[in-house]
N, C-alpha and C positions, 0 to 999 in steps of 0.2 A: 467916717474914719479918716484920720489925718495921716497922710503918707509923706515921708521924705524920700526922694529918689536920688540915687547916687550912680553916676555912670559918666563915661568920657567919650568913646568913639561912636561912629555911626552904628555899630552893632547894638548899642543901648537905646537908640532913638525909638525904634518900634515899640519897645516895652513902655517907655515914657508916654508916647502918643496913645498907646492903648489905655493906660490908666486915666488919661485925660478924657478920651472919647467915651469910656465906660462910666464916667461921672464920679470917679474917685477924687478926693480932695488932695492934690499934691501941693503942700504948703511951701516946699522949698526943694531946690535941686542942688546937689553937691557934685562938683566936677573938678578936674585938674586945672591948674592955672593955664592961662593963654601961653602958647609957645611960639617962638619964631619959626616960620615956615618958608620954604623955597629959597632960591638963590639970594633974594633981597632981604631974607630974614624978617618978613612982615609978621608982627605979633598977631596971632590968629586964634580966635575962640574955638573951643571944642565943639563938635557937632551937637552934643547934648546941651551945651550952653546956648547955642543958637536956637535949638528947639524950645528950650525953656523960655527964652526971651520972647519968642514969637507968641507964647501963651501968657506972657506977663507974670511968670513965676519967678520969685526971688532966687538968685544964684549965689552960692557960696563956693569959693575957690581957695581953700587953705593949701599952703605948701605941704604941710604935714598934718594929717588929721589926728596924729598922736599928740600934738601940742594941746595942753589943757584948755588954752583959749579957744581953739577950734571946736573942741567937743562942747565947751560951754556955750558957744554961739549956736551950735546945732541944737542943743538942748532947749533953747528958747522957743523952738517951733513945736515942742511937745509932741513928737510923732507917736502915733499908735503902732505904726509899722514902718520899717525901713526896707526899701527895695533897692537892690544893687544889680548892676549889669556892667561888667568890664570897667569898674571904677578905676583900678590901677594902684590902689593902696590897700594894705592889710588893715582891717578895722580894729582899733583898740578895744579893750574890754569895756571901757566907759561908754562907747558907742553901741557895742553889741548888746548891752544891758539897758539901753535907753528906752527902747520901744516895748510896751507890754505884749504886743502880738509877735514880737521877734523881728529878726533881720534876715530877709530872704535874698538869695542870689540866683541870677540866671546865668549859668555857666555853660560855655560852649564845648562841652565834651560829655561823654558817658562816664561819669565818675564811678569808681575811683581812678579810672585811667585819665591821664593827661590833666593832672592838677597843675595850676600855674598860669602864667601870663600869656602864653602863646599856644593854646590847645589846638586851635583850628589849623594854624600853619604846620605845627609839628605832626598832626594827624596825617596831613597830605604828604609831607616830606618823608614820613615813615612808611608810606604806601598803604595806609589803612583803606579798607573798602567801605567801612561803616563808621559814622560818628553820630553826634546828636547833641541834645541839650539836657542838662540836669537842673531842675529847680530844687534848691537846697536851703537849709538854714545855715547862716554864717556861724563860724566858730573862730576861736583865736588862732588856729593853725591855718595853713595854706590850703584852702578848699577842702577842709576836713569835716565839715558839718554834716549832719544827717540829711539824707536825700528824701525829698517830698514826691517827686515825679520825674519821669524821663520820657524823651521822644527820640527815636532812632531815625537817622537820615543816611541813605546810601551816598557814597562818594563815587562819581563817575569818572571815566578817563578824561572827560572834557572839563572837569571842575578844577578851579584854582582856589587859592585861599580867598580871593575876592568873591567868587561866586558862592562859596560856602558861608562866608560871613553874611551875605545877603539872605541865604536860605535859613541859616540858623537863627539870625536875628528875628525873622518873622515867626519862625516856629517857637522860639523862646517866648515871644510876646503872647502867642496863642496859648502856650502851656501855662504861663502866668495867669492869663485871663480865665482859663478853665479852673485853675486851682484856688484862686483868691477867695471865692465864696465859701469853699470848704474850710480854708484857713481861718477866715473870720468866724465861722461857726464852731471852730475847734474840733472838727471831725477828721483831721488828717492824721495818719499814722506814719511818721517818718521812719526811714530805714537807715540804720547805722552802716557806714562804709566799711568794707573789708580792707583793712590795712595791707594785708598780704597781696592784694591785687593792685595796689596803688602804683601809678607811674607818674612821671613829672614832665611838664612842658615849659621849661624856663624861657624867658624872653630871648628873642633872637639877638645874636651878636654879629659883628662884621664877618667873623670866621665862618659863620653858618651860611653866608652868602657866596663864599668862594667855591667854585667848582673844582672837585678833585677828579680829574679824568681817569684815574685808576679805578674809580667806582664803575659799576655797570651802567649801561645806557638807561636801564629802568630806574636806578637810583637817582641818576642825574635828572631825568625827566621829572621825577617826583619832587626833587629839590627845586627845580625851576618853577613848577606850577604852585608849589607851596610858598613861594616868595612874591607871587603876582597878586595884586598890582602894587605892592608896597616897595620894598627895596630892590627886588630883582636879583637874580644870580649873576655872578660875574666870573670871568677868567681874565688872563692877561694876553694881549696881542701886541707884540713889539714893545713890551714894557708898560703899556697903557691898559687901563681898565676897559674891558669889552663885555658889555652886558648881554645876557640872553633872556629874552622875555617870553619866548614860546619855542617849543621843540616837540619832536615826536620820536619814538623808538623806531628806527628803520628796520624794514624787513630784510635788509642786507646784513647778515650775521657774520661774525668773525672778523679777522683783520686781513688787510691786504699786504702781503709780503711781510716785512718786518716793521710795520708802522707801530710806533709807540703810542700809548694813550695820549690823546690831545692832538693827534695829527689830523690835519684837514685832508680828507681823501679826495673830495670832489666838490666843486662849486657849481650849483645849478640854479636856475630861476625858481625851482621848487624847493630848494634848501641847500644847506651846507652840511655835507656828510663828515662827521668827526669820529675818529676811532676812540673808543672808551676801553676800560679794563675788560669788559665783556660786552660785545655787541657794538653797534654803530648808532650814533645819535644824529638826527637830522634837525639842524637849527632853522627855525622859521622866521623869527623876529629878533633882530639884534640891534645893539646900540653902541657904536664906536665912541670912544672918549670925546667929550665935548660936542657931541651931535645928538640929534633926536633919534628915537627908535625908528627902525626901518624894516619893512617887509624885505625878506631876502631877495625877492625879485628886483627891488630897487637897489639894494646894497651891492649885489654882484656886478651890476652894470658899471659901477665906477670905482671898484675897490682894487687895491694892490695885493690883496690876499690871494695866495695861489695854493694849489694842491702841494702838499709837503710842508706847509706852514705848521708849526707846532704851537698850540695854545697852551700856556703854562699856568 
């Protein structure tokens, strides 16, 4: 069986590696174009491209898969099946109909909830306690195809988007491994998604990273861990960006006096207590503008921040 694999971030790599290890023929890999990374804007290949090149697999990187030339190039590999995982583009009809055994997708949520490009981050930001992976057939809509199988995974208080990416990427690869033989034999009975239960997880924007101190301590805690280790959440201190990389909901409830949300109540080596709309948040790892991330025990020893400072 001839497979074309499509994916971009590290989430997709375990699925690609599994196909290779299980002896499937991966004739080509399609991934997003190399992008500038870091302060020096170094052109950097995607994790999937790096994995493909390690195995000597041809790599295609079209800017837009909807271009007829891109679809024509892909068709030359004559795939029996296309497998995708976090590729990053909606597949056109010409690609969806290219493979006789269909186009499968490893999606990082329990569909029909959290369709879209940021299901793992949005799950944590929204305070969900359970997420998972859905193996599905691709369709022309956004994650609307029929579902083949699911695997549930609990989200713990210690989980971040990064830890869940790792867990779900491995579980997704195992789910794909388990279901592929049945798919090849044609014995799978896919389930239509219930549109009434559909929710969406659009890609994150800068505004999603900004902390609103009027929210509860619990909401802000979820927001912070839903953005780790990617962009991080931020507030403003003296007009500059001040990132928060880890925090905890404090057992000190309520406000002190007339403290407005965002007020620094106390600085300790064990954390910075900040008033929120409901409850107190304890900041554990922070990053002042232009500096590296610091544990609070380091930050408080040399900072000019004082109790009464209002983070905006």
